[in-house]
C-alpha positions as MATLAB code, in Angstrom:
seq = 'XXXXXXXXXXXXXXXXXXXXXXXXXXXXXXXXXXXXXXXXXXXXXXXXXXXXXXXXXXXXXXXXXXXXXXXXXXXXXXXXXXXXXXXXXXXXXXXXXXXXXXXXXXXXXXXXXXXXXXXXXXXXXXXXXXXXXXXXXXXXXXXXXXXXXXXXXXXXXXXXXXXXXXXXXXXXXXXXXXXXXXXXXXXXXXXXXXXXXXXXXXXXXXXXXXXXXXXXXXXXXXXXXXXXXXXXXXXXXXXXXXXXXXXXXXXXXXXXXXXXXXXXXXXXXXXXXXXXXXXXXXXXXXXXXXXXXXXXXXXXXXXXXX';
ca = [
     118.648  101.112   75.957;
     120.332  104.651   77.192;
     123.429  104.592   78.823;
     125.301  107.804   80.191;
     128.590  106.209   81.292;
     130.288  102.550   81.118;
     131.770  101.457   84.450;
     132.975   97.837   85.807;
     132.000   98.574   89.477;
     131.212   95.630   91.062;
     128.094   95.489   93.249;
     127.680   93.702   96.864;
     124.974   92.911   99.096;
     124.581   92.256  102.635;
     123.576   88.448  103.436;
     121.425   90.031  106.314;
     119.359   92.437  104.725;
     116.759   93.698  107.188;
     113.586   92.055  106.308;
     110.736   94.435  104.992;
     107.357   93.133  104.860;
     104.978   93.416  101.809;
     101.819   92.438  102.536;
      99.903   95.348  101.134;
     101.684   96.944   98.224;
      99.294   99.788   96.649;
      99.677  101.231   93.296;
      99.497  104.913   92.803;
      98.894  106.867   89.648;
     102.008  109.130   89.524;
      99.428  111.536   87.584;
      96.962  111.766   90.269;
      97.669  114.426   92.783;
      94.951  113.683   94.888;
      96.037  110.309   95.579;
      99.819  111.042   95.790;
      98.946  113.695   98.502;
      97.605  110.844  100.874;
     101.051  108.713  100.740;
     101.682  109.930  104.122;
      98.555  108.782  105.802;
      98.335  105.073  104.430;
      99.188  102.174  106.391;
     100.395   99.622  103.107;
     103.938   98.303  103.411;
     104.996   99.699   99.969;
     103.415  102.010   97.464;
     104.152  101.812   93.621;
     104.150  104.949   91.812;
     102.568  103.778   88.586;
     103.938  105.495   85.041;
     102.076  102.754   83.352;
      98.656  101.338   83.298;
      97.134  103.694   85.447;
      98.778  106.971   83.322;
      96.965  107.839   79.822;
      99.381  107.644   77.013;
      98.582  111.577   76.558;
      99.858  112.092   80.422;
     102.600  109.814   80.234;
     105.644  112.532   79.853;
     103.941  114.793   82.461;
     103.850  112.062   85.240;
     107.358  111.010   84.650;
     108.322  114.441   85.266;
     106.884  114.816   88.510;
     108.856  111.801   89.837;
     111.772  114.154   91.178;
     108.782  116.140   93.081;
     107.339  113.180   94.484;
     110.380  111.540   96.267;
     111.697  114.739   97.128;
     108.611  115.443   99.071;
     109.243  112.026  100.698;
     112.538  111.852  101.820;
     111.698  110.359  104.963;
     110.029  107.114  103.767;
     107.453  105.500  106.080;
     107.191  102.516  103.676;
     108.810  101.380  100.438;
     108.476  103.532   97.480;
     108.622  101.571   93.964;
     108.316  102.891   90.669;
     106.481  101.028   88.000;
     107.911  102.214   84.462;
     106.705  101.301   80.911;
     107.896   98.425   79.012;
     111.347   99.556   78.188;
     111.003   98.546   74.595;
     108.389  100.648   74.115;
     107.715  104.731   73.861;
     108.319  105.891   77.333;
     110.218  102.881   78.947;
     113.629  103.768   78.666;
     113.174  107.271   79.862;
     110.959  106.360   82.853;
     114.053  103.981   83.925;
     116.285  106.571   83.739;
     114.019  109.054   85.272;
     113.248  106.587   88.272;
     116.886  105.888   88.644;
     118.017  109.406   89.425;
     115.092  109.274   92.450;
     117.020  106.514   93.699;
     113.646  104.781   94.660;
     113.705  101.562   96.771;
     112.813   99.624   93.490;
     111.909   99.891   89.718;
     109.203   97.495   88.651;
     109.716   96.315   84.971;
     106.303   95.375   82.988;
     106.127   92.748   80.594;
     109.393   90.587   81.677;
     109.757   87.991   78.905;
     113.285   86.749   79.872;
     116.202   87.205   82.049;
     117.658   89.562   79.315;
     115.152   91.722   80.175;
     116.558   92.425   83.756;
     119.944   92.020   82.902;
     119.622   94.926   80.472;
     117.551   97.143   83.023;
     120.276   96.415   85.361;
     123.117   97.477   83.248;
     121.239  100.722   82.861;
     121.081  101.207   86.348;
     125.012   99.928   86.740;
     125.854  102.486   84.104;
     124.170  105.677   85.624;
     125.698  104.968   89.228;
     122.217  103.854   90.581;
     123.052  102.736   94.192;
     122.542   98.854   94.872;
     119.781   99.819   97.252;
     117.638  100.314   93.746;
     115.996   97.070   93.284;
     114.459   95.717   90.441;
     110.815   93.908   90.652;
     109.338   92.084   87.702;
     105.861   92.061   86.581;
     105.141   88.433   85.607;
     102.209   88.875   83.116;
     102.517   87.368   79.742;
     102.984   83.579   78.769;
     106.889   83.880   77.871;
     107.490   85.070   81.248;
     105.750   82.216   82.694;
     107.665   79.569   80.373;
     110.854   81.267   81.523;
     109.914   81.843   84.889;
     112.598   79.509   86.023;
     115.434   80.968   84.231;
     114.320   84.520   85.638;
     113.628   83.695   89.017;
     117.529   82.318   89.303;
     118.591   85.689   88.932;
     117.307   86.446   92.358;
     120.280   83.882   93.503;
     122.563   86.850   92.036;
     122.951   89.980   94.051;
     124.242   91.841   91.003;
     121.094   91.369   89.257;
     119.190   93.554   91.811;
     116.130   91.319   91.335;
     114.120   91.474   94.456;
     110.543   90.816   94.033;
     107.962   89.204   91.445;
     104.304   90.533   90.822;
     101.580   88.504   89.487;
     100.179   90.450   86.555;
      96.868   88.509   86.594;
      94.548   90.930   84.454;
      97.535   90.771   81.771;
      97.443   87.184   81.810;
      93.742   86.712   81.556;
      93.705   89.080   78.434;
      96.881   87.343   76.928;
      95.783   84.090   77.528;
      91.754   83.961   76.878;
      91.460   82.133   80.020;
      87.771   82.359   81.820;
      88.000   84.535   84.696;
      85.963   83.416   87.334;
      85.473   84.719   90.773;
      87.804   81.512   92.256;
      90.615   82.231   90.025;
      90.662   78.486   89.309;
      92.042   78.653   85.786;
      94.836   80.898   87.346;
      95.869   79.067   89.850;
      97.912   76.700   88.735;
     100.324   79.782   86.932;
     100.388   81.521   90.411;
     101.432   78.488   92.226;
     104.144   78.144   89.602;
     105.218   81.747   89.761;
     105.289   80.994   93.951;
     107.679   77.975   93.525;
     109.937   79.764   91.287;
     110.331   82.952   93.610;
     111.043   80.908   96.480;
     113.651   78.893   94.159;
     115.019   82.333   93.192;
     114.778   83.589   96.676;
     112.823   86.407   96.067;
     109.560   87.859   97.045;
     106.321   87.209   95.414;
     103.002   89.269   94.982;
      99.594   88.104   94.050;
      97.739   90.093   91.633;
      95.231   92.920   92.024;
      91.755   92.467   92.863;
      89.710   94.880   90.632;
      86.494   94.892   92.468;
      87.350   97.343   95.457;
      84.126   97.609   96.803;
      83.436   94.066   97.404;
      86.023   93.635  100.548;
      84.491   90.073  102.012;
      85.344   88.842   98.431;
      88.907   90.464   98.215;
      89.848   89.435  102.046;
      89.143   85.930  101.133;
      91.319   86.048   98.216;
      93.966   87.601  100.319;
      93.560   84.101  102.528;
      94.233   81.956   99.607;
      97.069   83.644   98.457;
      98.564   83.530  102.025;
      97.583   79.813  101.904;
      99.284   79.563   98.378;
     102.701   81.261   99.747;
     102.403   84.583   98.683;
     104.173   87.174  100.842;
     101.579   89.751  100.083;
      99.047   91.357   97.408;
      99.090   94.268   95.369;
      96.653   96.831   95.766;
      94.273   99.343   93.820;
      92.547  101.034   96.352;
      93.183  102.111  100.109;
      90.264  100.317  101.108;
      92.377   97.164  100.833;
      95.198   97.722  102.962;
      93.793   96.517  106.275;
      92.360   92.998  104.961;
      95.780   92.750  103.087;
      97.747   93.472  106.258;
      95.340   91.213  108.142;
      95.974   88.319  105.781;
      99.743   88.183  105.681;
     100.528   88.347  109.686;
     101.698   85.069  110.831;
      99.373   83.613  112.924;
     100.458   83.598  116.775;
     100.965   79.777  116.615;
     103.228   79.909  113.734;
     105.429   82.344  115.878;
     105.421   80.391  118.850;
     106.426   77.418  116.704;
     109.352   79.371  114.880;
     110.526   80.295  118.093;
     110.766   76.985  119.522;
     112.507   75.845  116.521;
     115.354   78.505  116.962;
     115.669   77.962  120.713;
     116.410   74.199  120.155;
     118.831   74.782  117.267;
     120.759   77.183  119.847;
     120.823   74.607  122.685;
     124.797   73.667  122.951;
     123.804   70.058  122.773;
     122.310   70.806  119.277;
     125.309   72.956  117.911;
     126.664   71.669  114.590;
     123.572   69.180  114.368;
     121.726   68.991  111.107;
     118.753   67.369  112.571;
     117.199   67.094  115.581;
     114.354   65.766  117.394;
     111.550   68.277  118.736;
     108.201   68.147  120.214;
     108.131   64.259  118.759;
     109.074   65.305  115.349;
     112.657   65.756  113.492;
     113.442   69.096  112.487;
     116.162   70.299  109.872;
     118.266   73.339  109.860;
     115.991   74.127  106.723;
     113.212   74.561  109.205;
     115.597   76.719  111.198;
     115.887   79.196  108.270;
     112.458   79.139  107.742;
     111.751   79.854  111.414;
     114.190   82.862  111.295;
     112.541   84.436  108.393;
     109.462   84.159  109.946;
     110.190   85.763  113.176;
     111.881   88.531  111.333;
     108.371   89.091  109.132;
     106.679   88.875  112.740;
     109.221   91.425  114.290;
     109.262   93.482  111.560;
     105.460   94.288  111.448;
     104.942   93.789  115.304;
     103.135   90.918  115.564;
];
């Protein structure tokens, strides 16, 4: 693991960070000039500049060397910009991490995360190279070992020093590594997907669903998005711009949900409810935890203008 300097500086994160929606998160190959040229016109919430799966081995170094120019050309970011690097244990990953950090993206997506140590070591490299704490770490959950360790990995999200900010389901790799049958309804994947959502919520981080490979079947994609939203995912990772609209639509809070969240917030704001942990609202008991959920939903709705 490369390190240019060692430092004991402390890291801090505001407890009131601005909510950033991640309904639609599109992979763009760092090697594709045609795809990169369209970034400014895309309506997705985030973009992942991909150095890993979408880039052929012969093009890995050239793709990495393009990162600085990509970010220089988008100094005014309309959406979050993330870099997915190659596995740090492999041939290209360590240099990818340093190159990505120097561009100060919104996040760096680590593939093949198996244990908390994978994230902690990457975070140490960022710290030792003075990457600002605005550079977060995202983790691909795509191996059996990651699923076995997912609780401990997610717990890092409770520690601002870890930089962990988001999980991304690597469904294609999970199918490949486990040998399960990849059915259209994802019936054999669903238990693991729900486990990911549960862990992400315990760690206080976002959780993105995996990609849908058939970008031409938009009806099936919209159905998959609706199911992912019902399972509690914050958004979906995409492989084609044609999928953006359906993802954005699926992960928008409903009008009814926004109205209910607003009523919860207003009820707790009443003077007679000051300091109360539980109140009665419209014939049901509402706790402070529901207030926290309501505030998050309202922040999401405000961020996306719904």
